N, C-alpha and C positions, 0 to 999 in steps of 0.2 A: 504494500499500499504506500502511496506517496506520502512524504513527511508532512506536507500541508494538511492532507486529510487525516492523518494519524493525530496530529496535534489537535484538530477540531473535535475528533471523536473521542478523545481521551478526556471525557468530562463525566461527571457523576450522573448516573442515570441512564448512560448509554451503553448498551451491552453489543459486543460484537461477536460474531460466529464465523470465525475466519476473518475474511476482509468485509463482510457484510453485516450492516447494521440490522439487529433482530428486535430490539426494544429500545424505547425513547421515553422521556418524560411525557406524561399526558398534557394535552392542551387543546382547548376547544378551537377547532378551525376546520373549515371544509376543503382547505387546500393544504397539502403537505409537501415539503421539500424532502428529496432522497438522495443519499450518497450513491452515485453511479461508479463505484470503485471498481467494477468489474468489466468496464469498458475501457477502451484505449483509441486514440486518434492516430491514424497515419496521414501525413500530408503529402499531397502531390503538387509540386510547384515547378515553373517553367513556362516558356513560351509554348510548348507543345503539351501542356497538361491536359487541356480540353480534348485535344485530338486523340492523345494516347488513352485516356479514359473512355472517350466515344468509341474506341476500337476494342475495348476490353469488357466494358460493363454493359449489362443488360438494359439499364435505363438511357433515357436520352438526356445527354449533357446540356444540349440547348434548353430543354425544360428546367434543368437543375439550375442553369443560369437566370431563368426567368423566375421560378418559384422560390429558389434559396436552397431547396433540398429535396431529395427523393431516395427512396431506398433503391439499391441496385446490387445485382448478384455478378460476381466473378466466376463463370463456369469454367469447367474443363471442356475438352474437345467434344465430349460425349452429352454436353448440355447440363451436366449436374452442378449444383452448386458447391463450389469449393470455398467461396467467401460471400459472406453477406454484409453489405455496407449500408449505413446511412450516408449518403454522399451529399456534402455540404459545400455550398459555394462561400468560400472564406475570404476571397478579394480577387484583384486581377491575376490572372494566371495561377490561381491557388485554390485547391479543394482539399477538404477534410474528410477523410473516410473513418466513420465511427463504427468500431467492430469490437466484439468480446475479446478481452484481454488474452485469454489462453489461445486464441486463434490469430492473434495479430502477427506474430513473428512469421508464421507460415503463410499468411496472406501477404505480408510484405515481400517474403522470398519469391512468390509467384508474380507479384507485380515487377519486381526488380528483373525477372526473367525475361519480360517483354519490353522493358522501359530502356535498355541499353541503346537503342538506335533513336531515341527521342530526345529532345532538348527539355527534358523535364527530370526531376528527381522525387523519388518516394522515400520519405523517412518516418520512423516511429517518433512520435512527439510525447515523451513522458510527462511533460510540464504543461500539458493542457489537460484540464480536470473537467468532470461533468457534474452537473446538478440535475436531478430529475424533479419535475413539478407534477403533482397529481391533485386533480380537483377543479372545481368550477371556476377558480380565479387564475388557472395556470397561464393562459395566454396574456392576459393583462400584467400578471406580475412578471413575466419573462421581459417585458418591455420596460417596465418601470425599473427594475433592478439591473439592467444590462450595463456591464461596465465596459470600458474601452478595451478593444481586442477580443471581445467575446461574440459568439454566435448564438443563435437560437434555433430550435427545431420544434415545431408544432405538430404532433401526429393527429391530433383533434383538438376540440375545444377544452378537454380536461386531461390532456397528457403531453408533456414537452419535457425539453431538455435546454440547459444552458451549458456551454463549452467556453472555457475561459482560461486564461494564463494562471498558473498556479498561485501567483502573489495576490491574485484578485479573489481567491476563493474565501478566505475569511470574512473580508468586508462585505462581500456579497451575501453570504450566509447570515451575517448579521442582521443585513437589512431584511431578510426574508423572514426571520424567525417569528416576528409578531403576527404575520399574516399566513406564514406557510411553515410551521414548526417542522423539524426533522422527524421523519417517520422511518418505518422499516423498509427495507429493500423490496420486501414482498408486496407492499402496497403499489409499487410502481409496476411490479411484474404482473400482478392481478389485474390492473387497468389494461396493461397491454394485451393479456390474454383475453380479457373481455372484449376487446377491440378487435380480436383475431389478428393481430400483427404478428408475422413470422419472425422467428429467430433460429439462428444456427449455433450448434453446439459441437464439439469434438466428435461426439457420438453420432451426429447426423450429418457430418461433413460429406458432401458428394453422394447423399443418399436421395436427394430430390432435384428435380428440374423446377424451374421458377414456377410455373402454373401449378405445381402439385402443392405450393404452399400459399397459393392464391396471390402471388406477388403483383400480378397483372391489376389487380383491383386497387393497388396503391400506385400505380403508374411506374412501378419498378421494372417493368418490361416494356420495351418499344419494338413494334413490329414493322415499322417502316423507316428506321433510321438508317439502315445499311448493316455492314458486317460487323460482328464482334465475336469473341471467342465463345464457341458453342452455339452462335446464331442459328445454324442450320437446323439443328435438332429442336431447339426452343419454337422457331417458326414453323417448322413442319407440323409439329403437334398442334399449333393453333389453326392453320389453314388446311391441313390434311389428314390430321389425326383425331383421336378421340381420347379425351382425359378421363381416365378411369380410376385416378387416385387423387381426390382433391382433399383439402384440409377442411376438417370439421372442428366445432367447438364442443366441448363435452364437460360434464361433471362426473365425479366419481368418489365414492366414499370408501376409505381404506386407511388402516392405521399407519402404513408405511408410505412415505411420499413417492409418487411415480417420478420417473427420472426422463429426461429427453433422450430419445433413442430406444426407449423401452419398447417391448414387444407388445402387440395387441392381437388378440385371437378371436375366432368365433367358434361355435359349437362344431363346425365342419372343417375349419381350415386352422392350422396351427399358428399361421401368420398372416394377418390381414392388413397390417399397417404397422407405423411407428409413432410414437409420441414426439411431437415438435417442441412443446413449450409447456410448462407447469407452473401454477402458482397455488398457493393455500387460501382457500375461501373462508375456511373456518376450521378449528381442530378436527381432524379426522375426515375433512372434505376437501376436495382439490377441483380446480378448473384447470382444463388442458386444452392444447391444440394438438390434433393428430392427423396425419395422412392415412387415410383409410381406403381400401378397395370399395368404390361406391355401391358395387352390386351387393357386397357383404353387409355394408352399413344399412342399407335399405331393406335386406332380407330378414335380419334378426338382430340379436344382442351381440355386442362386442364387449370383450373382457380384458382386463389387465393380465399380460404375462401368459395365460393359458385359459383354456375352456373353463377351468374351475376357479379363476380369479374373479376379483369384483367386477361387476357390471357397469359400464359406462351409460350414461344418461345423455343422449345427443341433444343438443340445444341449438336453436336458430343462430345463425351467423348474423353479425350486425351489419352485413352488406349482402347483396345479390350477385351470384355468380352468373355469368353470360351462359344461358342454356345451350348455345350452339357448341360450347366446349365438349359437351357430353354426347354429341351426335356424331356419328360415324360419317365422315365425307367421302369414303370409297364409293 
């Protein structure tokens, strides 16, 4: 954990589990701040930064320039997601790629493999730190508290991020505490799961193509920008194929927390999908995102681990998937 975060979190009433805040002082507020200590930033800078990323990532960098940020996948040649970024416009010829810290080094290595012929540089930035905001005032608070050199990401009207230089962390958190006191990391994760926002973990690296985790819903896939790594497979599914494994939102009651990459089974099949992302809803009950064989999900019950495991309750997604994805085009 970065020293600036460690110093802030070394306070009475704050309990850590590894690098993650699990308990904090009680405070009345509809909006909370969260320590995003398990994310890191890779910066890509230089005259060819836009061109380079446009040829590597699934999202359209022209829209990133306009909107400020988008999710984007860096796929292997078979179209499976090797790295999943929140791609942030950080300045002229500069982009920040927010990714999970445990995947950052290998994600950087893959970027460097392709960047050698570009007038651009990809570098891990350990002194850029993230604060999450959860709740109804998230977007407004991100703008009010934004210090110099910081950027924001609004996933929706109740979930956002602030990324800023390490020396700005403490004063920014001080300004936030009255309206958005520090909360557990799980509160941010639960909001993201309920919004059905996909995430990538070591256990699920190269397990999914972008449409399997509904990335197109968030404009994380462009089908008309031209070539990028894995584009042929991704585009073929969109225009000529049929999506048989989309991502679902579900709830499950279980004593042991499910884990990303965990197996899911039906009564007839030992493996019908994988867990994408998990958050605790209340003790003994979890919300999760899972990629499932659509026919199996619609035919009967889905279970954790095996056919004798806890049963998933499939819930409505907070958005609508394009029905044409599920129709054979042959």
